[in-house]
Every structure is written in structure tokens, then in C-alpha cells.
C-alpha positions as CSV (number, residue, x, y, z in Angstrom):
1,M,62.8,37.8,-8.5
2,H,61.2,38.6,-11.9
3,V,57.4,38.7,-11.9
4,L,55.0,39.0,-14.8
5,L,51.8,40.7,-13.7
6,V,48.8,40.3,-16.0
7,E,46.0,42.6,-14.8
8,D,43.6,44.6,-17.0
9,D,42.5,47.0,-14.2
10,A,45.1,49.8,-14.6
11,V,44.7,51.2,-11.1
12,L,45.0,47.8,-9.5
13,A,47.9,46.8,-11.7
14,D,49.8,49.9,-10.7
15,G,49.1,49.3,-7.0
16,I,50.2,45.7,-7.2
17,S,53.3,46.6,-9.1
18,R,54.3,49.2,-6.5
19,I,53.7,46.7,-3.7
20,L,55.8,44.0,-5.3
21,K,58.6,46.4,-6.2
22,G,58.6,47.4,-2.5
23,Y,59.4,43.8,-1.7
24,G,62.4,43.9,-4.0
25,M,60.8,42.2,-7.0
26,V,61.2,43.1,-10.6
27,V,57.8,43.5,-12.2
28,D,56.7,43.5,-15.9
29,V,53.0,44.4,-16.4
30,T,50.6,43.6,-19.2
31,S,46.8,44.0,-19.4
32,N,46.1,41.6,-22.2
33,G,46.0,37.8,-22.1
34,S,47.2,37.4,-25.7
35,E,50.1,39.7,-25.0
36,A,50.9,37.8,-21.8
37,D,51.0,34.5,-23.8
38,A,53.3,36.0,-26.4
39,L,55.6,37.4,-23.6
40,L,55.8,34.0,-21.9
41,K,56.9,32.4,-25.2
42,R,60.0,34.5,-25.5
43,S,61.0,35.6,-22.0
44,E,61.7,33.8,-18.7
45,V,60.1,35.0,-15.4
46,A,60.2,33.5,-11.9
47,V,56.4,33.7,-11.4
48,V,53.3,34.8,-13.2
49,V,50.6,36.7,-11.3
50,L,47.5,36.3,-13.5
51,D,44.0,37.8,-13.5
52,I,41.3,35.5,-14.9
53,G,39.1,38.1,-16.7
54,L,41.3,39.6,-19.4
55,P,40.9,41.0,-22.9
56,G,42.3,38.8,-25.7
57,I,42.4,35.4,-24.1
58,D,41.4,34.9,-20.5
59,G,43.6,33.8,-17.7
60,F,42.5,30.2,-18.0
61,E,43.6,30.0,-21.6
62,V,47.0,31.6,-20.7
63,V,47.6,28.9,-18.2
64,R,46.5,26.1,-20.5
65,R,48.8,27.3,-23.3
66,L,51.7,27.8,-20.9
67,R,51.4,24.2,-19.6
68,A,50.9,22.8,-23.1
69,R,54.3,24.2,-24.0
70,G,55.8,22.3,-21.1
71,S,56.6,25.4,-19.0
72,N,56.7,24.8,-15.2
73,V,56.8,28.5,-14.3
74,P,54.7,29.0,-11.1
75,V,51.3,30.7,-11.7
76,L,49.3,32.6,-9.1
77,L,45.7,33.4,-10.2
78,L,44.2,36.7,-9.0
79,T,40.5,36.7,-9.3
80,A,37.4,38.4,-7.9
81,R,35.5,35.2,-8.5
82,D,35.1,33.2,-5.3
83,A,33.1,30.3,-6.9
84,I,34.7,26.9,-6.2
85,E,34.3,26.0,-9.8
86,D,36.6,28.8,-11.0
87,R,39.3,27.8,-8.4
88,V,39.1,24.2,-9.3
89,R,39.3,24.9,-13.0
90,G,42.3,27.1,-12.6
91,L,44.2,24.6,-10.5
92,E,43.3,21.7,-12.9
93,L,44.6,23.7,-15.9
94,G,48.0,24.0,-14.1
95,A,47.8,27.1,-11.9
96,D,49.8,26.6,-8.6
97,D,47.8,28.9,-6.3
98,Y,45.1,31.5,-6.3
99,L,44.2,34.6,-4.4
100,V,40.7,36.2,-4.2
101,K,40.4,40.0,-4.4
102,P,40.6,42.0,-2.3
103,F,43.7,40.7,-0.6
104,A,46.4,41.9,1.8
105,A,49.8,42.9,0.3
106,P,51.9,40.8,2.7
107,E,49.8,37.7,1.8
108,L,50.4,38.3,-1.9
109,A,54.1,38.8,-1.5
110,A,54.4,35.7,0.8
111,R,52.5,33.5,-1.6
112,I,54.7,34.6,-4.5
113,R,57.9,33.8,-2.5
114,A,56.5,30.5,-1.5
115,L,55.8,29.5,-5.1
116,V,59.2,30.5,-6.2
117,R,60.9,28.6,-3.4
118,R,58.9,25.4,-4.2
119,S,59.9,25.7,-7.9
120,S,63.6,26.3,-7.4
121,P,66.0,23.3,-7.7
122,R,67.2,22.2,-4.4
123,P,70.9,21.2,-3.8
124,S,71.6,17.8,-2.3
125,E,73.8,19.3,0.4
126,L,74.4,22.7,2.0
127,Q,77.7,23.3,3.6
128,L,79.6,26.1,5.4
129,M,82.8,25.5,7.3
130,G,82.2,22.5,9.6
131,L,78.4,22.5,9.2
132,T,76.8,20.2,6.6
133,L,73.1,19.7,5.9
134,D,72.2,16.6,3.9
135,M,69.0,17.7,2.1
136,H,67.9,14.2,1.1
137,A,68.6,12.4,4.4
138,K,67.6,15.4,6.5
139,R,70.7,14.9,8.5
140,A,72.8,17.7,10.0
141,R,76.5,17.2,10.9
142,V,79.1,19.3,12.7
143,N,82.6,18.2,11.8
144,D,81.1,14.8,10.7
145,K,79.2,14.4,14.0
146,V,75.5,14.1,13.6
147,I,73.4,16.7,15.5
148,E,69.7,16.4,16.3
149,L,67.4,19.2,15.1
150,S,63.7,19.5,15.4
151,A,61.8,20.1,12.1
152,R,61.5,23.8,12.8
153,E,65.2,24.1,13.8
154,W,66.1,22.4,10.6
155,A,64.0,24.8,8.6
156,V,65.5,27.9,10.2
157,L,69.0,26.6,9.9
158,E,68.4,25.6,6.2
159,Y,67.2,29.1,5.4
160,L,70.1,30.8,7.2
161,L,72.5,28.6,5.3
162,Q,70.8,29.5,2.0
163,Q,71.1,33.2,2.8
164,A,74.6,32.9,4.4
165,T,76.4,36.2,4.7
166,R,73.1,38.1,4.2
167,V,71.1,39.8,6.9
168,V,67.6,38.3,7.2
169,S,64.8,39.5,9.4
170,K,62.7,37.4,11.7
171,E,59.7,38.1,9.4
172,Q,61.7,36.7,6.4
173,I,62.5,33.6,8.4
174,L,58.9,33.1,9.2
175,D,57.8,33.5,5.6
176,A,60.4,31.0,4.5
177,I,59.8,28.2,7.1
178,L,56.0,28.2,7.6
179,P,53.5,26.3,5.5
180,W,50.8,28.7,4.4
181,G,48.1,29.2,7.0
182,E,50.3,28.4,10.1
183,E,51.3,31.0,12.6
184,L,54.4,31.5,14.7
185,T,55.6,34.4,16.8
186,L,58.7,36.4,16.3
187,N,59.8,35.3,19.8
188,A,59.7,31.7,18.7
189,V,62.3,32.5,16.0
190,E,64.6,33.8,18.7
191,V,64.1,30.6,20.6
192,Y,65.0,28.5,17.6
193,V,68.1,30.6,16.8
194,S,69.2,30.3,20.4
195,R,68.9,26.5,20.3
196,I,70.7,26.2,16.9
197,R,73.6,28.3,18.2
198,I,74.2,25.8,20.9
199,K,73.9,22.8,18.6
200,I,76.3,24.1,15.9
201,A,79.0,25.2,18.4
202,G,82.4,24.1,17.1
203,A,81.4,24.3,13.4
204,G,83.4,27.4,12.8
205,I,80.3,29.5,12.0
206,V,78.3,32.0,14.0
207,I,74.7,33.4,13.8
208,R,75.2,37.1,14.4
209,T,72.3,39.2,15.7
210,I,72.2,42.4,13.7
211,R,70.2,44.6,16.1
212,G,67.1,46.1,14.5
213,F,67.5,44.1,11.4
214,G,67.7,40.3,12.1
215,Y,70.3,37.6,11.8
216,M,73.3,36.7,9.6
217,L,75.1,33.4,9.4
218,E,78.8,33.6,8.6
219,A,82.1,32.0,9.2
220,S,83.5,32.7,12.6
221,K,86.5,35.1,12.8
222,E,87.8,33.5,15.9
């Protein structure tokens, strides 16, 4: 995940960059709004994390120019300003989300991932062995037989299919399936996985528990 961080406070920029890299993101940093505008004209990034108060042009103008060029790259505004007018202005100009300083590192990373997920093109169907998820009809089938899933079970299974053959933690699953502001326990993830295992039996796939790390969905070797 390629992030452009635009922040004129050098200490804060360094700290945010280290945090995001710790979450596996690739981070480019600039401290100037005009330079950020120039970078966005010639390079592609997955998301922009943008301070409002910047030298050159401010963050509002960076967003305005970005959207005027027809770019849909997600923008997360970082600001010390908590006035409702600033938040409304940023969103109306085309920003996708905002975060008021100071903020918690996990919240920043989760919001960035959520923005990238929402902006990514979604396939019409996910399929592995005998399991198929019809993304438009929201219908799951095992060997052409429809199975019933709750909304949360669907979300967990969709994420596991998207990450098939990769190990994902319970925390990653929660980040992926929950709308911002909702809470769910790690034990609940275990319950959903247990239910899903029963419902997809016979599909030729298995959700393996990788002790100490999480889960991995893969084709069954049996």
C-alpha cells in the first residue's frame, strides 16, 4: 500500500511515517502543499494523508486541484483544527475522511486501510474450489448449493477469500469487516469462523488455525 504523507511538522511526519511503515505500508513524505500537488500529477498512490496547514498551497487547495483533475485517490485529512467548518469544507472539496490531532496510531492505520478498501474495484464473484461468493447478489454457494450466512459471517468469509493462502490475524479480520466506530471482540471472530467452517463443509477448502498468528483459508489437501 503506497501512501503519500503531506505534513510540514518534521517530527510528526517522521513519527507517522515510522508508524505506517510498521503496518507494512510504503510511505513517501513531503512537507509542502505545492510539491504534493506536483507529485500527485505524475505519480500514483493508494491514499493521501494530508495536513491542512501547509506552506505553498494549503491542504484544502491540494484536495480541490486533485478532484478537479478527476482523480479518485482517497484523501484522509490530518488537522489540529476541530472546528466543524473545517471538517465540512474538507469533505465538500472531496476529502474522504479526517482525523483530528492528536490521534492513536491504530486508528490512523485502520482508517487508511478502510479508505483503500472502499476505493478498490470489487470483483463480481469470489471463488475457490467448490465455494463461490456472488458479490452482487450476496449469495454464497457450496458446489452450487446455496448456503445461508449472516451479514457478519459473509464479511468474515469474504475477507478470508480475498486473502486466500495468506495468514490473517483476528485483529486484521476485525479491521476489515467492521464499519468505523463499531466494536467486536476477538472471541466473536472465533465464533464466526467456527460457524463458517460448518457451513462450507464439502467445498474442498479449509480454514486453518495458525496458532499465535490467526487463520488461513486454503484448498483442502484431503
